[in-house]
C-alpha positions in Angstrom: -84.7 -12.5 -73.2 -85.6 -10.7 -70.0 -86.1 -13.0 -67.0 -85.9 -16.1 -69.3 -82.2 -16.9 -69.4 -81.2 -20.0 -67.5 -77.6 -20.6 -68.4 -75.0 -17.8 -68.7 -71.3 -18.4 -69.4 -68.4 -16.0 -69.1 -65.2 -16.5 -71.2 -62.3 -14.7 -69.7 -58.7 -15.3 -68.5 -56.4 -13.8 -65.9 -52.7 -14.2 -65.4 -49.4 -12.4 -64.5 -49.3 -11.4 -68.2 -52.9 -10.7 -68.9 -53.6 -9.0 -65.6 -56.7 -9.3 -63.3 -59.0 -6.6 -64.6 -61.1 -8.8 -66.9 -62.2 -11.2 -64.2 -62.8 -8.5 -61.7 -65.1 -6.5 -63.9 -66.8 -9.8 -65.1 -67.7 -10.6 -61.5 -69.5 -7.2 -61.2 -71.4 -7.9 -64.4 -72.2 -11.5 -63.2 -73.7 -10.1 -60.0 -75.9 -7.7 -62.0 -77.0 -10.5 -64.3 -77.8 -12.7 -61.4 -80.2 -10.0 -60.1 -81.8 -9.6 -63.5 -82.1 -13.3 -64.0 -82.4 -14.7 -60.5 -83.0 -18.3 -61.6 -80.1 -18.4 -64.1 -77.0 -20.5 -63.6 -73.8 -18.5 -64.1 -70.4 -20.1 -64.8 -67.0 -19.1 -66.0 -64.8 -20.8 -68.7 -61.2 -19.9 -68.1 -57.7 -21.3 -68.4 -55.5 -22.2 -65.5 -52.7 -19.7 -66.4 -49.8 -18.7 -64.1 -50.8 -16.0 -61.7 -54.6 -16.3 -62.3 -57.2 -15.2 -59.9 -59.7 -18.0 -60.5 -60.1 -18.2 -56.7 -62.0 -15.0 -56.9 -64.6 -16.7 -59.1 -64.9 -19.5 -56.6 -65.2 -17.1 -53.7 -68.1 -15.4 -55.5 -69.9 -18.7 -55.7 -69.7 -19.4 -59.5 -68.7 -22.7 -61.2 -65.5 -22.8 -63.2 -64.9 -24.8 -66.4 -61.1 -25.0 -66.7 -60.1 -24.9 -70.3 -56.9 -26.6 -71.4 -56.5 -24.3 -74.3 -57.9 -21.3 -76.2 -59.2 -23.6 -78.9 -62.7 -22.7 -80.1 -63.7 -26.4 -80.2 -63.2 -26.8 -76.5 -65.3 -23.7 -75.7 -68.1 -25.0 -78.0 -68.2 -28.3 -76.1 -68.6 -26.4 -72.8 -71.4 -24.3 -74.4 -73.2 -27.4 -75.6 -72.8 -29.4 -72.4 -74.0 -26.4 -70.3 -76.9 -25.6 -72.6 -75.6 -22.0 -72.6 -78.0 -19.3 -73.8 -75.8 -16.3 -73.3 -72.0 -16.1 -73.7 -70.2 -13.1 -72.2 -66.8 -12.7 -73.9 -64.1 -10.6 -72.2 -61.0 -11.5 -74.1 -58.7 -9.7 -76.4 -57.8 -13.0 -78.1 -61.4 -13.5 -79.4 -62.3 -11.5 -82.5 -65.3 -11.2 -84.8 -64.5 -14.3 -86.8 -64.2 -16.4 -83.6 -67.6 -15.0 -82.5 -69.2 -15.7 -85.8 -68.1 -19.3 -85.7 -69.6 -19.6 -82.3 -72.9 -18.3 -83.6 -72.7 -20.5 -86.7 -72.4 -23.5 -84.4 -75.4 -22.4 -82.2 -77.8 -20.0 -83.9 -79.7 -19.3 -80.7 -76.7 -18.3 -78.7 -76.7 -14.7 -77.6 -73.2 -13.1 -77.3 -72.3 -10.1 -75.2 -68.8 -8.9 -76.0 -66.6 -6.5 -74.0 -64.6 -4.0 -76.0 -62.5 -1.0 -75.2 -60.2 -0.8 -78.2 -62.8 -0.4 -81.0 -62.3 -3.7 -82.7 -64.8 -5.4 -85.0 -67.3 -7.8 -83.3 -70.0 -10.2 -84.3 -72.2 -10.0 -81.2 -75.7 -9.2 -80.0 -74.7 -6.8 -77.3 -71.4 -4.8 -77.2 -70.3 -3.4 -73.8 -67.7 -0.7 -73.5 -68.1 0.4 -69.9 -65.3 3.0 -69.8 -66.2 6.6 -69.2 -64.3 7.4 -72.4 -66.4 5.1 -74.7 -67.6 6.6 -78.0 -70.7 4.9 -79.3 -70.3 6.5 -82.8 -67.0 4.6 -83.4 -68.9 1.3 -83.4 -71.2 2.1 -86.3 -69.4 -0.1 -88.8 -67.8 -2.5 -86.3 -70.8 -4.5 -85.2 -74.0 -6.0 -86.9 -77.0 -3.7 -87.4 -79.0 -5.6 -84.8 -76.3 -5.2 -82.1 -77.2 -3.3 -79.0 -74.5 -0.8 -77.9 -74.0 -0.2 -74.2 -71.3 2.5 -74.0 -70.1 5.0 -71.5 -70.5 5.9 -67.8 -74.1 4.8 -67.7 -72.8 1.2 -68.0 -69.6 1.5 -65.9 -69.2 -1.6 -63.8 -68.7 -0.7 -60.2 -68.8 -2.9 -57.1 -71.3 -1.9 -54.4 -68.4 -1.0 -52.1 -67.6 2.0 -54.3 -71.1 3.4 -54.0 -71.0 2.9 -50.2 -67.6 4.5 -49.8 -68.4 7.5 -52.0 -71.1 8.5 -49.5 -68.4 8.3 -46.8 -66.0 10.4 -48.9 -68.6 12.9 -50.0 -71.4 12.9 -47.3 -74.5 15.0 -48.1 -73.9 18.7 -47.5 -70.1 18.2 -47.1 -69.0 18.8 -50.7 -66.6 21.6 -51.5 -67.2 24.0 -54.3 -64.0 24.2 -56.2 -63.2 25.3 -59.7 -61.0 22.3 -60.6 -63.0 19.1 -60.8 -59.9 17.1 -60.0 -59.6 18.7 -56.5 -60.7 16.8 -53.4 -64.4 17.2 -52.5 -64.2 15.3 -49.2 -64.0 17.3 -46.0 -61.4 15.9 -43.6 -59.2 17.4 -40.8 -56.0 18.6 -42.5 -52.9 17.2 -41.0 -49.3 17.0 -42.0 -49.6 13.7 -43.9 -50.9 13.3 -47.4 -52.2 9.8 -48.3 -51.6 8.5 -51.8 -53.3 5.5 -53.4 -51.1 3.6 -55.9 -52.5 0.9 -58.2 -50.6 -0.1 -61.3 -52.6 -3.2 -62.1 -52.9 -6.4 -60.3 -50.0 -7.9 -62.3 -47.9 -4.7 -62.7 -46.7 -6.1 -66.1 -44.9 -2.8 -66.7 -42.9 -3.3 -63.5 -43.1 0.4 -62.4 -44.4 0.2 -58.8 -40.9 0.5 -57.3 -40.0 3.3 -59.8 -43.0 5.2 -58.6 -42.2 4.6 -54.9 -38.6 6.0 -55.6 -40.2 9.2 -56.9 -42.6 9.5 -53.9 -39.7 8.9 -51.5 -38.4 12.3 -52.4 -41.4 13.9 -50.6 -41.8 14.2 -46.9 -45.0 13.7 -44.8 -46.7 11.2 -47.1 -48.4 7.8 -46.6 -48.7 5.4 -49.5 -51.3 2.7 -49.9 -50.0 0.5 -52.7 -52.3 -2.3 -53.9 -51.3 -5.4 -55.9 -52.1 -9.1 -56.2 -50.4 -12.4 -56.1 -50.5 -12.3 -60.0 -47.6 -9.8 -59.7 -44.5 -11.8 -60.7 -42.3 -9.2 -59.0 -44.2 -9.2 -55.7 -41.2 -10.5 -53.7 -39.0 -7.7 -54.9 -41.7 -5.3 -54.0 -42.1 -6.7 -50.5 -38.4 -6.5 -50.0 -38.4 -2.8 -51.0 -41.2 -1.8 -48.7 -40.3 -3.8 -45.6 -38.3 -1.0 -44.0 -40.3 1.9 -45.4 -42.9 2.7 -42.7 -44.5 5.3 -45.0 -45.6 2.5 -47.4 -48.4 0.1 -46.7 -48.6 -2.8 -49.2 -52.0 -4.4 -49.7 -52.0 -7.8 -51.5 -55.3 -9.2 -52.8 -57.2 -6.5 -50.8 -61.0 -6.6 -50.8 -61.1 -3.0 -49.4 -60.0 -1.0 -52.5 -62.9 1.4 -52.3 -62.2 2.1 -48.6 -58.5 2.7 -49.4 -59.5 5.2 -52.1 -62.0 6.9 -49.8 -59.2 7.5 -47.3 -56.7 8.8 -49.9 -56.1 12.4 -51.0 -55.1 11.5 -54.6 -54.1 8.4 -56.7 -51.5 7.2 -59.1 -53.1 4.7 -61.4 -53.2 3.4 -65.0 -55.9 4.7 -67.4 -57.8 1.4 -67.1 -60.7 -0.1 -65.1 -59.2 1.5 -62.0 -59.6 4.9 -63.6 -63.4 4.4 -63.9 -63.4 3.7 -60.1 -61.2 6.6 -59.2 -63.2 8.9 -61.4 -66.5 7.8 -59.7 -64.9 8.5 -56.3 -64.0 12.0 -57.4 -60.4 11.3 -56.4 -57.7 13.4 -58.0 -55.2 11.3 -59.9 -52.2 10.9 -62.1 -52.7 8.3 -64.8 -49.7 6.5 -66.3 -50.3 4.6 -69.5 -48.6 1.2 -69.4 -50.3 -0.7 -72.3 -51.8 -0.1 -75.7 -55.3 -1.1 -74.6 -55.3 2.0 -72.3 -54.9 4.4 -75.2 -58.5 5.4 -75.5 -58.8 6.3 -71.8 -55.4 8.0 -71.9 -56.6 10.3 -74.8 -59.9 10.9 -73.0 -58.2 12.1 -69.8 -55.6 14.1 -71.7 -58.4 15.9 -73.7 -60.1 16.7 -70.4 -56.9 18.3 -69.0 -56.3 15.5 -66.4 -52.8 14.7 -65.3 -51.6 11.9 -67.6 -48.3 10.4 -68.8 -47.9 8.4 -72.0 -45.3 6.4 -70.2 -43.4 6.6 -66.9 -41.3 9.7 -66.7 -39.5 10.3 -63.4 -39.3 14.1 -63.5 -42.8 14.6 -64.9 -44.3 12.4 -62.2 -42.5 14.3 -59.5 -43.9 17.6 -60.9 -47.5 16.2 -60.9 -47.2 14.8 -57.4 -46.0 18.1 -56.1 -48.9 19.9 -57.8 -51.5 17.5 -56.3 -49.9 17.8 -52.8 -50.1 21.6 -53.1 -53.8 21.4 -54.2 -54.7 19.0 -51.3 -53.1 21.4 -48.8 -54.9 24.4 -50.4 -58.4 22.9 -50.4 -58.2 21.1 -47.1 -57.8 24.3 -45.1 
């Protein structure tokens, strides 16, 4: 298969309900596959759902096949018309039976399936790129011939994160601290603590403002809050922050890694963003907002990280105070 693939198709959706994470990580994988198969044509099959970020696919230079439904027949037609040799599936609505039917219709089709909830799949390659991924759990969930790609070795990170990590942790500038969650970047200590907040591009749990109300109780802080136009509550959020000079709202930002690198700690969900924050060695509080974040939540909890099973006002305040104290201690 190496250097021979000519047509690769991604099947994924984004919306105000689904969120934006699937497409964002798919674009990273698409970039990697383009380097591995430089002559391959890469395209996306996606629906035109409310709050989607299909424009990101266009910006990256990939063709889009807009699906009118989630029906398997329509996807099969796209696969046939495009002479697709590899299908990358990143969709919770596609299960093993769906995958098997695709294979039955096209025996030469190779399927790479994303998974982070340990569901059964009928695929040739299974990718769980979360740092929490446990390869042993897939033993009876995939065919014997399936190649398993699990864990931090396969974490999908944009090049910007690798670049900014060098800025945050330049050679010879790392701090030797006992707690791995403490900052390792050297920076002049001032009176202001910078906090990175990212609760998903769609913020389907609607907790951005709740978090900001907790943070407002602290003095001398600066918040960089990132969201996207997929957020159905973005107007309410803009109204809340308009007179709060300590909050900077970043919508559809392409400088996420830079914002992380300039921050002292983060408040995030235990999701794709957690992989990025972990890579950047940025201390964090992770708040679970969806069932598909359960594996990462348990992983961080087991490793004594600061996590919340759901939003808790008092608990978050305690964790933020703890992190501010640590930042002040290790920045001296």
